[in-house]
C-alpha positions as CSV (number, residue, x, y, z in Angstrom):
1,M,-91.4,-160.5,84.0
2,Q,-91.7,-161.4,80.2
3,L,-90.4,-158.7,78.1
4,S,-91.1,-158.5,74.4
5,Y,-88.9,-158.3,71.5
6,W,-89.5,-154.6,71.2
7,E,-89.0,-153.7,74.9
8,L,-85.6,-155.7,75.0
9,K,-84.6,-154.1,71.8
10,N,-85.4,-150.6,72.7
11,W,-84.6,-150.4,76.3
12,F,-82.1,-153.1,77.2
13,T,-80.1,-153.8,74.0
14,N,-76.6,-151.9,73.0
15,V,-76.8,-149.8,76.2
16,D,-73.6,-147.8,76.6
17,Y,-74.4,-146.1,80.0
18,T,-76.7,-147.2,82.8
19,I,-77.1,-145.0,85.7
20,V,-78.7,-146.1,88.8
21,G,-80.6,-143.4,90.7
22,S,-82.6,-140.6,89.0
23,G,-82.1,-137.9,91.6
24,I,-80.0,-134.7,91.1
25,V,-76.8,-136.6,90.6
26,G,-78.0,-139.3,88.5
27,L,-80.0,-136.8,86.2
28,H,-76.8,-134.5,86.0
29,A,-74.5,-137.1,85.2
30,A,-77.1,-138.4,82.3
31,L,-77.2,-134.9,80.8
32,R,-73.5,-134.5,81.0
33,L,-73.0,-137.9,79.4
34,R,-75.4,-136.8,76.6
35,E,-73.3,-133.7,76.0
36,R,-70.1,-135.6,75.8
37,F,-71.5,-138.6,73.8
38,P,-74.2,-137.5,71.6
39,E,-74.9,-140.9,69.9
40,S,-74.9,-143.0,73.2
41,K,-77.7,-145.0,74.6
42,I,-78.3,-143.9,78.1
43,L,-80.4,-145.7,80.6
44,L,-81.6,-144.4,83.9
45,L,-82.9,-146.7,86.6
46,E,-84.9,-145.5,89.5
47,K,-86.0,-148.0,92.2
48,G,-88.9,-145.7,93.5
49,M,-92.1,-144.3,91.8
50,L,-90.0,-140.9,92.2
51,P,-86.4,-140.7,93.2
52,Q,-86.3,-142.6,96.6
53,G,-83.5,-140.6,98.5
54,A,-83.8,-137.0,99.3
55,S,-83.8,-135.3,95.9
56,T,-87.6,-134.8,95.8
57,K,-88.0,-134.8,99.5
58,N,-85.5,-132.2,100.6
59,A,-86.4,-128.8,101.9
60,G,-85.3,-126.7,98.9
61,F,-82.5,-124.7,100.8
62,A,-80.0,-123.4,98.2
63,C,-77.3,-123.1,100.9
64,F,-73.6,-124.2,101.5
65,G,-73.4,-124.3,105.3
66,S,-74.3,-122.1,108.2
67,L,-71.5,-120.3,110.5
68,S,-71.8,-122.8,113.2
69,E,-71.8,-125.7,110.8
70,I,-68.6,-124.3,109.0
71,I,-66.8,-123.9,112.5
72,D,-67.8,-127.4,113.4
73,D,-66.5,-128.8,110.2
74,L,-63.2,-127.2,111.0
75,K,-63.1,-129.4,114.0
76,T,-62.7,-132.6,111.9
77,H,-61.6,-131.3,108.4
78,S,-58.6,-129.1,107.4
79,E,-59.1,-125.4,106.8
80,E,-58.4,-126.0,103.0
81,E,-61.0,-129.0,102.9
82,V,-63.6,-126.9,104.3
83,I,-63.1,-124.1,101.9
84,Q,-63.1,-126.6,98.8
85,L,-66.4,-128.0,100.4
86,V,-67.9,-124.5,100.4
87,Q,-66.6,-123.9,97.0
88,K,-67.9,-127.0,95.6
89,R,-71.3,-126.4,97.0
90,W,-71.4,-122.6,95.8
91,N,-70.2,-123.9,92.4
92,G,-72.8,-126.5,92.2
93,L,-75.5,-124.0,92.9
94,Q,-74.3,-121.9,90.1
95,L,-74.3,-125.2,87.9
96,L,-77.7,-125.8,88.6
97,R,-79.2,-122.4,88.1
98,K,-77.2,-122.3,84.7
99,R,-78.8,-125.5,83.6
100,L,-82.4,-125.0,84.7
101,G,-82.7,-121.1,84.9
102,D,-83.8,-119.2,88.1
103,A,-87.6,-119.1,86.9
104,A,-87.9,-123.0,86.6
105,L,-86.2,-123.1,90.0
106,D,-88.5,-120.7,91.6
107,F,-85.2,-119.3,92.9
108,K,-85.9,-116.8,95.8
109,P,-82.9,-114.9,97.1
110,F,-84.4,-114.0,100.4
111,G,-81.0,-114.8,102.4
112,G,-80.5,-117.1,105.3
113,Y,-80.4,-116.7,108.9
114,E,-78.9,-118.7,111.8
115,L,-80.6,-118.5,115.4
116,F,-79.4,-119.6,118.5
117,L,-81.5,-120.9,121.4
118,K,-81.1,-119.5,125.0
119,S,-79.5,-122.6,126.0
120,Q,-76.7,-122.3,123.3
121,E,-74.9,-119.6,124.9
122,N,-71.4,-121.2,124.2
123,T,-72.1,-121.9,120.7
124,F,-73.6,-118.3,120.1
125,S,-70.3,-117.0,121.7
126,E,-68.1,-119.1,119.7
127,C,-69.8,-118.2,116.4
128,F,-69.5,-114.4,117.0
129,Q,-65.9,-114.6,118.1
130,K,-64.9,-116.6,114.9
131,L,-67.2,-114.6,112.5
132,P,-64.5,-112.4,111.4
133,F,-62.1,-115.3,110.7
134,I,-64.6,-117.2,108.6
135,N,-65.6,-114.1,106.7
136,E,-62.0,-113.7,105.8
137,V,-61.4,-117.3,104.9
138,L,-64.4,-117.1,102.4
139,K,-63.6,-113.7,101.0
140,P,-61.7,-115.1,98.0
141,L,-64.6,-117.2,97.0
142,F,-67.6,-114.5,97.4
143,K,-65.7,-111.3,97.2
144,S,-67.4,-110.0,100.3
145,D,-68.5,-111.0,103.7
146,V,-70.7,-113.7,104.0
147,F,-71.9,-113.5,107.4
148,S,-73.1,-110.6,109.6
149,K,-75.0,-110.0,112.9
150,E,-78.4,-108.9,112.9
151,I,-81.0,-108.2,115.4
152,D,-83.9,-110.9,115.4
153,R,-86.9,-109.0,113.7
154,F,-89.0,-112.0,113.2
155,G,-90.2,-112.4,116.9
156,F,-88.7,-115.8,117.6
157,K,-88.8,-116.9,121.2
158,N,-86.4,-118.4,123.8
159,T,-83.5,-117.5,121.5
160,Q,-80.5,-115.1,121.6
161,E,-81.0,-111.5,120.7
162,Y,-79.0,-111.8,117.5
163,L,-79.1,-113.7,114.3
164,I,-76.5,-114.4,111.9
165,F,-77.4,-113.2,108.2
166,N,-76.2,-114.7,104.9
167,P,-77.1,-112.8,101.9
168,F,-75.9,-115.7,99.5
169,E,-78.6,-118.2,100.6
170,A,-81.9,-118.7,98.6
171,Q,-85.0,-120.7,98.4
172,I,-85.8,-123.1,95.5
173,D,-88.8,-125.3,94.7
174,T,-87.7,-129.0,94.6
175,G,-90.6,-130.3,92.8
176,N,-90.2,-127.8,89.9
177,M,-86.4,-128.5,89.9
178,M,-86.8,-132.3,89.5
179,Q,-89.4,-131.8,86.9
180,A,-87.3,-129.5,84.9
181,L,-84.3,-131.8,85.2
182,L,-86.6,-135.0,84.0
183,K,-88.1,-132.9,81.0
184,Q,-84.4,-132.2,79.9
185,A,-83.4,-135.8,80.3
186,I,-86.3,-137.0,78.3
187,S,-86.1,-134.2,75.7
188,Q,-82.3,-135.4,75.2
189,D,-83.4,-139.1,74.5
190,I,-82.3,-140.3,77.9
191,L,-84.4,-143.5,78.6
192,V,-85.9,-143.2,82.6
193,L,-87.4,-146.3,84.0
194,N,-89.0,-146.1,87.4
195,Q,-89.6,-148.9,89.9
196,Q,-86.6,-150.8,88.8
197,T,-84.4,-152.3,91.5
198,V,-80.9,-153.2,90.7
199,T,-80.3,-156.3,92.8
200,G,-76.9,-157.0,91.5
201,F,-74.3,-156.7,88.9
202,H,-71.4,-158.7,87.4
203,E,-68.4,-157.2,85.6
204,H,-67.1,-158.9,82.4
205,E,-64.2,-158.0,80.4
206,N,-66.0,-155.5,78.1
207,D,-69.1,-154.7,80.1
208,V,-71.4,-155.2,82.9
209,E,-74.2,-157.5,83.4
210,V,-77.0,-155.7,85.5
211,A,-79.5,-157.9,87.3
212,L,-83.0,-156.4,87.9
213,D,-85.8,-158.4,89.7
214,N,-86.5,-160.8,87.0
215,F,-84.0,-160.5,84.3
216,T,-80.6,-159.3,83.2
217,F,-79.1,-157.0,80.6
218,R,-75.7,-155.7,79.5
219,T,-74.3,-152.2,79.6
220,K,-70.7,-150.7,78.8
221,K,-70.6,-148.8,81.9
222,I,-72.6,-148.6,85.3
223,L,-72.8,-145.4,87.2
224,F,-74.2,-145.3,90.7
225,A,-75.8,-142.3,92.0
226,T,-77.5,-143.8,95.0
227,N,-76.2,-141.5,97.7
228,G,-77.8,-142.7,101.0
229,F,-78.4,-146.3,99.5
230,A,-74.6,-146.6,98.7
231,S,-73.3,-148.4,101.9
232,E,-72.5,-151.9,100.5
233,L,-71.0,-150.2,97.3
234,T,-68.7,-148.1,99.4
235,N,-67.8,-150.6,102.2
236,G,-69.5,-148.6,104.6
237,Q,-68.1,-145.2,103.8
238,V,-71.5,-144.0,103.3
239,K,-74.3,-144.2,105.9
240,P,-77.9,-143.4,105.3
241,A,-79.3,-140.6,107.5
242,R,-82.9,-140.0,107.7
243,A,-84.3,-136.5,107.6
244,Q,-87.9,-136.0,109.0
245,V,-90.0,-132.8,107.9
246,L,-93.3,-131.5,108.5
247,I,-95.1,-128.6,106.7
248,T,-97.9,-126.3,108.3
249,K,-101.3,-125.3,106.7
250,P,-101.2,-121.7,105.3
251,I,-100.9,-119.1,108.2
252,P,-102.4,-115.7,107.6
253,N,-100.0,-112.7,107.6
254,L,-97.0,-114.9,107.9
255,D,-94.0,-112.4,108.3
256,I,-91.1,-115.1,108.0
257,K,-89.2,-115.1,104.7
258,G,-85.8,-116.7,104.0
259,T,-84.1,-120.2,105.2
260,F,-83.2,-120.6,108.6
261,H,-80.7,-122.9,110.6
262,F,-80.1,-123.6,114.2
263,D,-78.0,-126.2,116.3
264,K,-75.2,-126.7,113.9
265,G,-77.6,-127.1,111.0
266,Y,-79.5,-130.1,112.6
267,Y,-82.7,-128.1,112.4
268,Y,-84.0,-125.9,109.4
269,F,-86.9,-124.2,108.5
270,R,-88.3,-121.9,105.8
271,N,-91.5,-120.2,104.4
272,I,-93.2,-121.8,101.3
273,G,-95.4,-118.8,100.7
274,D,-97.6,-118.6,103.8
275,R,-96.6,-122.1,105.1
276,I,-93.6,-123.1,107.4
277,L,-91.8,-126.1,106.5
278,F,-89.5,-127.5,109.5
279,G,-87.2,-130.3,109.6
280,G,-84.1,-132.0,111.4
281,G,-83.8,-133.4,114.8
282,R,-81.6,-136.3,113.7
283,N,-79.2,-135.5,116.6
284,L,-82.0,-136.5,119.1
285,D,-81.5,-140.2,118.0
286,F,-78.6,-140.7,115.8
287,E,-78.7,-144.6,115.9
288,S,-82.4,-144.7,114.9
289,E,-81.9,-142.2,112.1
290,T,-79.1,-144.1,110.5
291,T,-81.7,-146.0,108.3
292,T,-83.2,-146.2,104.9
293,D,-86.9,-146.4,106.4
294,L,-88.9,-143.5,105.2
295,Q,-91.2,-143.3,108.5
296,Q,-91.5,-140.8,111.0
297,T,-90.8,-141.2,114.7
298,E,-92.8,-139.7,117.9
299,I,-89.4,-138.5,119.4
300,I,-88.5,-136.1,116.6
301,Q,-91.9,-135.0,115.4
302,N,-92.9,-134.2,118.8
303,K,-89.7,-132.0,119.2
304,L,-90.2,-130.4,115.9
305,E,-93.7,-129.5,116.9
306,Q,-92.5,-128.1,120.4
307,L,-90.1,-126.1,118.6
308,L,-92.6,-124.6,116.4
309,K,-94.7,-123.7,119.3
310,E,-91.8,-122.2,121.6
311,V,-89.5,-120.9,119.2
312,I,-90.5,-120.2,115.7
313,L,-94.0,-119.3,115.9
314,P,-94.8,-118.7,119.6
315,E,-97.5,-116.1,119.1
316,T,-99.2,-117.8,116.2
317,E,-101.8,-120.5,115.8
318,F,-100.8,-123.2,113.4
319,Q,-101.7,-126.7,112.2
320,I,-99.6,-129.5,110.7
321,E,-100.7,-130.4,107.2
322,H,-98.4,-133.1,106.2
323,R,-95.2,-135.0,107.3
324,W,-92.4,-136.8,105.3
325,S,-88.8,-138.1,105.3
326,G,-85.9,-138.2,102.9
327,I,-82.7,-140.3,103.0
328,M,-79.2,-138.5,102.9
329,G,-75.8,-140.0,102.5
330,L,-73.2,-139.1,105.3
331,G,-69.9,-140.5,106.3
332,A,-67.0,-139.6,108.7
333,S,-65.9,-137.2,106.0
334,K,-68.0,-134.6,104.3
335,N,-66.1,-135.1,101.2
336,P,-68.1,-136.5,98.4
337,I,-67.1,-140.0,96.7
338,V,-66.7,-139.6,93.1
339,E,-64.6,-142.7,92.0
340,Q,-64.1,-145.2,89.3
341,L,-64.6,-148.4,91.4
342,S,-63.4,-150.8,88.6
343,N,-63.0,-151.0,84.7
344,H,-66.6,-150.2,83.9
345,V,-68.2,-149.4,87.5
346,Y,-68.4,-145.9,88.8
347,C,-70.1,-144.1,91.7
348,G,-71.0,-140.6,92.9
349,V,-72.2,-140.5,96.5
350,R,-71.9,-139.3,100.0
351,L,-73.3,-135.5,99.4
352,G,-73.3,-134.8,103.2
353,G,-76.9,-133.5,103.4
354,M,-76.1,-130.8,100.7
355,G,-77.6,-132.6,97.6
356,V,-79.3,-129.5,96.4
357,A,-76.2,-127.6,96.3
358,I,-73.4,-130.1,95.4
359,G,-75.5,-132.7,93.5
360,S,-75.3,-131.1,90.1
361,L,-71.6,-130.8,90.3
362,I,-71.0,-134.5,91.5
363,G,-73.4,-135.6,88.5
364,T,-71.1,-133.7,86.2
365,E,-67.9,-134.8,87.7
366,L,-69.3,-138.6,87.7
367,A,-69.9,-138.4,84.1
368,D,-66.4,-136.9,83.4
369,L,-64.6,-140.0,84.9
370,I,-65.5,-141.7,81.8
């Protein structure tokens, strides 16, 4: 690609900070850098037409973990780590709301619910047994009980009689969120270039040489906010995890409102107006879903449709209107990686499937490393 003098001068000369990835983390990092360094030149590079990972492809859950998910996390993380994770997610949501405002997010505090299939008697029993303990653990953060038992009033089928209710969960409009963040970035003189793939970088004593497809440029610092695409950068500490989603056509008189989880968070659904968005099923085929390929698979899409028919909308006619996938960044630990990798290279990745909740905080922490 032959760039003109003007293009080189305005976009690729005297660059102070280059951020790779224009999702929630990348945009928050850029906005925080602008707050800290008002005169700096900030360049944001995105390999997709829109953010390629999950920032524009997620389900729009303002959540911090279902009861069964938190109990499951306690089997692989210390109690202190789990509390810190929940706190980070909660603080991140407040930071996001403060930056953009609830109107821009279309924030709807309908609460969240966890349901349990008939076949999940053991998980169901464990959750009810440990509910008081988890409430006690989380009380210093939320100042009241987070989880409570409720009778299912939504008409779900093949499920246990009771649901777990969480009044602190909400819905947001993912598209509105990302447009509002991009508007803020552009209004603050942050340069955003799409469809630019970073093919490599070489660190020098005073800066970093960044290679794009057909040319290179210099930047004083480079920050990677590539989450599910950060495997090489982190020596395999982050693995991609595909999340497949579908959405129905409008359903007359739909009575389901809120965010819903089941099977330790592996399945999740919500209403968007009078439609149902339903995603998950990665646990049906972990190996195939450890990928950056944005396709859908028959095994998972068929399972989502089956669960819609047999559990979520058992008495209701529905049609699927659209399907898509997003890429999350997971690892052996759910703790995010926010690190300075070398003199001029930084990364904020491994959001553990909680990008909406934690992305704003990780982007801010990433910028604050400099």
